[in-house]
C-alpha positions in Angstrom: 95.4 19.6 101.5 96.2 16.5 103.4 98.5 15.5 106.2 101.2 14.7 103.7 101.4 18.4 102.8 102.3 19.3 106.4 105.7 19.4 108.1 105.6 19.5 111.9 108.7 20.5 113.9 107.2 19.3 117.2 109.4 16.5 118.6 106.4 14.2 119.1 105.8 14.1 115.3 102.2 14.9 116.1 100.1 15.8 113.0 97.2 18.2 113.1 94.9 15.2 113.1 96.1 14.3 116.6 96.8 17.5 118.5 94.6 19.6 120.7 95.6 22.9 119.2 98.3 24.1 116.8 99.5 27.1 114.7 99.7 26.7 110.9 102.3 28.6 109.0 101.8 29.1 105.3 105.4 29.3 103.9 104.2 30.1 100.4 102.2 33.1 101.7 105.4 34.2 103.6 107.4 34.0 100.4 104.7 35.9 98.5 104.7 38.7 101.1 108.5 38.9 100.9 108.2 39.4 97.2 105.5 42.0 97.5 107.5 44.0 100.1 110.7 43.8 98.0 108.8 45.2 95.0 108.0 48.4 97.1 111.6 49.0 98.0 113.5 51.7 96.1 116.2 50.5 93.6 119.2 49.0 95.3 117.3 48.6 98.6 117.1 45.2 100.1 114.8 43.4 102.5 116.0 42.9 106.1 113.7 40.3 107.5 112.9 40.9 111.2 112.5 37.5 112.7 112.7 38.4 116.4 110.5 36.8 119.0 110.7 33.5 117.1 109.6 35.3 114.0 106.5 36.7 115.6 105.5 33.3 116.8 106.0 31.6 113.4 109.2 29.8 114.2 112.4 31.8 113.4 114.5 28.9 112.0 111.9 27.7 109.5 110.9 31.2 108.5 114.4 32.4 108.0 115.3 29.3 106.0 112.4 29.9 103.6 113.2 33.6 103.3 116.9 32.7 102.6 115.6 30.3 99.8 113.7 33.3 98.4 117.0 35.3 98.2 116.8 37.3 101.5 120.3 37.8 102.8 119.8 40.0 105.9 118.0 39.3 109.1 117.3 41.1 112.4 116.7 39.5 115.8 116.0 41.0 119.3 118.6 39.1 121.3 122.0 37.6 120.9 120.5 34.2 121.7 118.1 34.4 118.9 121.0 35.2 116.6 123.0 32.2 117.9 120.0 29.9 117.3 119.8 31.0 113.6 123.5 30.5 113.1 123.4 27.1 114.7 120.6 26.2 112.3 123.0 26.8 109.5 121.7 30.3 108.4 124.2 32.4 106.5 123.9 36.1 105.7 123.9 39.1 107.9 122.2 39.0 111.3 121.7 42.2 113.3 120.9 42.1 117.1 118.5 44.9 117.8 118.5 45.1 121.6 121.1 45.2 124.3 123.7 42.5 124.6 125.7 42.5 127.8 129.4 43.4 127.1 130.4 40.3 129.0 128.7 38.3 126.2 130.5 40.1 123.4 132.4 36.9 122.5 129.1 35.4 121.2 128.7 38.4 118.8 132.2 37.7 117.5 132.1 33.9 117.4 128.7 33.8 115.6 129.4 36.7 113.3 126.5 38.8 114.6 126.2 42.6 114.2 125.2 44.5 117.3 123.1 47.7 117.4 124.8 50.4 119.4 122.4 52.5 121.5 124.7 55.0 123.2 128.3 56.1 123.5 129.0 54.4 126.9 127.7 51.1 125.4 130.0 51.4 122.5 133.0 52.0 124.8 132.0 49.0 127.0 131.8 46.7 124.1 135.0 48.0 122.6 136.8 47.3 125.9 136.0 43.6 125.7 138.7 43.2 123.0 136.6 41.4 120.4 136.4 42.6 116.8 132.7 43.4 116.4 130.5 44.5 113.5 128.0 47.2 114.7 125.2 49.4 113.5 124.5 52.7 115.2 121.0 53.6 116.3 120.2 57.3 116.1 117.5 58.7 118.4 115.5 61.1 116.2 112.7 61.6 118.6 111.2 58.3 119.7 113.4 58.3 122.8 113.4 54.5 123.1 117.1 53.9 122.3 119.8 55.4 120.3 122.4 58.2 120.3 120.9 61.7 119.9 121.0 62.4 116.2 122.2 65.9 117.0 125.1 64.8 119.1 127.7 64.3 116.4 130.6 63.9 118.9 128.8 60.9 120.6 128.1 59.3 117.2 131.7 59.9 116.1 132.9 58.1 119.3 131.6 54.8 117.9 133.6 55.2 114.7 136.7 55.9 116.8 136.5 52.6 118.8 139.4 50.3 118.0 137.4 47.1 117.9 134.1 48.2 116.4 133.4 48.4 112.7 130.4 50.5 111.8 128.4 48.8 109.0 125.2 50.7 109.2 123.1 53.4 110.8 119.4 53.2 111.7 116.6 54.9 113.4 113.0 54.0 114.3 110.0 56.1 113.3 107.5 56.5 116.2 104.4 57.3 114.2 104.9 56.0 110.7 101.7 54.0 111.1 99.5 57.1 111.2 98.4 59.5 108.5 97.3 62.1 111.1 98.7 65.5 110.1 100.5 65.9 113.4 102.0 62.4 113.3 103.1 62.9 109.7 104.7 66.2 110.6 106.6 64.5 113.4 107.7 61.6 111.2 109.1 64.0 108.6 111.0 65.8 111.4 112.5 62.4 112.4 113.4 61.8 108.8 115.1 65.2 108.5 117.1 64.7 111.7 118.2 61.2 110.5 119.5 62.3 107.1 121.0 65.5 108.5 123.1 63.4 110.8 124.1 61.1 107.9 125.1 64.0 105.7 127.2 65.5 108.5 129.0 62.2 109.1 129.7 61.7 105.4 131.1 65.3 105.3 133.4 64.4 108.1 134.8 61.5 106.0 133.1 58.6 107.7 131.7 55.6 105.8 128.2 55.3 107.3 127.6 51.9 105.8 124.0 50.6 105.2 121.1 53.0 106.0 117.8 51.7 107.3 114.9 53.8 108.6 111.7 52.0 107.6 109.9 49.3 109.6 106.7 47.7 108.2 104.6 50.8 108.3 107.4 53.0 107.1 107.5 50.8 104.0 103.8 51.4 103.5 103.6 55.1 104.1 107.1 56.3 103.2 108.3 53.9 100.5 110.6 56.4 98.7 113.1 57.1 101.4 116.7 56.7 100.4 118.0 53.6 102.2 119.8 50.3 101.8 117.4 48.1 103.9 113.7 48.0 104.7 113.1 46.2 108.0 109.9 44.1 107.7 108.5 42.1 110.6 104.7 42.1 111.0 104.3 42.8 107.3 105.9 39.5 106.5 103.2 37.8 108.5 100.7 39.4 106.2 99.1 41.3 109.0 98.8 44.9 110.1 99.5 46.0 113.6 96.1 47.7 113.5 93.7 49.1 110.9 95.2 52.4 110.1 94.7 54.0 106.6 97.9 53.7 104.6 99.4 55.5 101.6 100.6 52.3 100.0 98.9 49.1 100.9 100.1 45.9 99.2 97.8 42.9 99.1 99.6 40.6 101.5 98.5 37.1 102.4 97.9 36.0 106.0 100.6 33.5 107.0 99.4 32.4 110.4 96.3 30.3 111.3 95.4 29.1 114.8 93.2 26.1 115.2 92.0 23.9 118.1 89.9 20.8 118.6 86.3 20.7 119.9 86.3 18.5 123.1 82.6 18.6 124.1 79.2 19.7 122.7 76.1 19.9 124.9 72.9 21.9 125.3 72.4 24.1 128.3 69.2 25.8 129.4 68.1 29.3 129.7 69.4 31.2 132.8 72.6 29.1 133.0 76.0 30.8 133.5 79.2 29.8 131.6 82.8 29.8 132.8 84.5 31.7 135.7 82.8 34.6 137.4 79.4 33.9 135.8 80.0 36.8 133.4 77.8 35.2 130.7 74.3 33.9 131.3 72.1 32.3 128.7 68.9 34.1 127.8 67.6 30.9 126.0 68.9 27.3 125.6 72.1 27.2 123.6 74.4 24.5 122.2 77.8 25.0 123.9 81.1 23.7 122.5 84.2 23.5 124.7 87.4 24.0 122.7 90.9 22.9 123.6 92.8 26.2 123.7 93.1 29.0 126.2 95.1 32.0 127.5 98.1 29.8 128.2 98.2 29.2 124.4 98.0 32.9 123.7 94.2 33.5 123.4 93.7 36.9 125.0 91.5 36.8 128.1 89.8 39.9 126.6 88.3 37.6 124.0 85.8 36.7 126.7 82.2 38.0 126.8 81.3 38.0 123.1 84.3 40.0 122.1 85.7 37.1 120.1 84.7 34.3 117.8 85.8 31.1 116.2 84.8 29.3 113.0 83.6 25.7 113.0 82.4 23.9 109.9 82.5 27.2 108.0 80.2 29.0 110.5 81.4 31.8 112.8 80.4 31.3 116.4 80.8 33.7 119.4 83.1 32.9 122.3 81.1 33.1 125.5 82.2 33.3 129.1 85.7 34.0 130.3 88.6 32.4 128.4 90.2 29.8 130.7 93.8 28.8 130.9 93.4 25.8 128.6 89.8 26.0 127.3 87.3 28.3 125.7 83.6 27.9 125.1 81.6 29.0 122.1 77.9 29.2 121.3 77.5 26.8 118.4 73.7 26.8 118.3 73.8 27.7 114.6 75.9 24.7 113.6 73.7 21.6 113.2 76.3 18.9 112.9 79.0 20.1 115.2 80.7 17.3 117.2 83.7 16.5 119.4 86.8 16.3 117.2 85.8 19.1 114.9 88.3 21.8 114.3 87.7 25.4 115.5 89.6 28.2 113.8 90.5 31.2 115.9 92.7 32.9 113.3 92.5 32.0 109.7 89.9 30.9 107.1 87.4 28.0 107.1 84.9 27.7 104.3 83.7 31.2 103.3 84.5 32.7 106.7 87.8 34.3 107.9 89.0 35.7 111.2 92.2 37.8 110.6 94.8 38.4 113.3 93.8 42.1 113.2 90.2 41.1 114.1 91.5 39.3 117.2 93.7 42.2 118.1 90.8 44.7 117.7 88.6 42.6 119.9 91.3 42.4 122.6 92.3 46.1 122.5 95.8 45.5 121.3 97.8 45.1 118.0 98.4 42.1 115.8 102.1 42.1 116.8 101.3 41.2 120.4 98.7 38.5 119.4 101.3 36.7 117.2 104.3 37.1 119.5 102.4 35.7 122.5 101.2 32.5 120.8 102.1 29.8 123.4 105.1 27.5 123.0 103.0 24.4 123.7 101.2 25.0 120.4 103.2 23.0 117.8 104.0 24.9 114.6 102.7 23.1 111.5 104.3 24.3 108.2 102.3 24.2 105.1 103.8 24.5 101.6 102.9 23.5 98.1 
């Protein structure tokens, strides 16, 4: 693969040959993952691509455009501004805003044809009072207690249907523990599922058109693929990553979409008994060859990767990160790499030669989940799009 195979959206037209660090997005892997996830959906159920937080750091516009080309027609974002960005890029299809939009900004929902998730009765009334004809989905709280109308409170749910300016086009919930096969967690998940469908049945019996049903996010697709619904909401799964390494009932072979790479700036030998980076948290026991690499926590490398918790790959050889991660730089012990030199490329997430570091590996080393690692990749890292 050469530079001609790469499309860079950075305004400087910088290629990967010239930059200090960058994020590579494999659009073909993204398309492959979308196809795999759609194959898991029950008949008649469509994929709703969750492209919030700039598509988990991948670049929402380019990701949504490729998914649209693959036949995806429904998208979800976190904020009204994310929805506006997609519309102004020319994206058609349905776009659902998943978190709170101030009623004073309701005109944006109307003007840009965005659907809004309704999280409680008072919010529905406030949006309705703005006088704009709005498309909405109703969030039911089935036990996660993050947002939504209590699924047992039918009068409050009904109040949304009775608003003059709101048209209900769907009803959703979020499963709190669908990523776990622990017996207690599965019991709670089935309780949530029961509460959700009980509310749906009651609303239908009352004569309401409940619109599109959606209950599964990425782990729900894996562990509860047979639920009756109209959409499956996939976010981290489209990235080809798992939030963490839980056992799953259904585990499709997805392809990693995101790679993170940076340039080696300096290589030198340091003696035994020397400390590396801030706080002198790492001291050499013997002479080592040390590489300084142009990426740091300002770019999204977790500071917890310090102290031998993390690694990078250079010339196909995995090397430990040593010393504390700095804002703009990291250091690695490259004693095992004979020919390493300034200008070489270090891979922090992705494959190089026969070695691979997955996003899940970085998350595990940092005590977090892959969702956080990807969504916190720094904005000064250009996104480089790779496609056949």
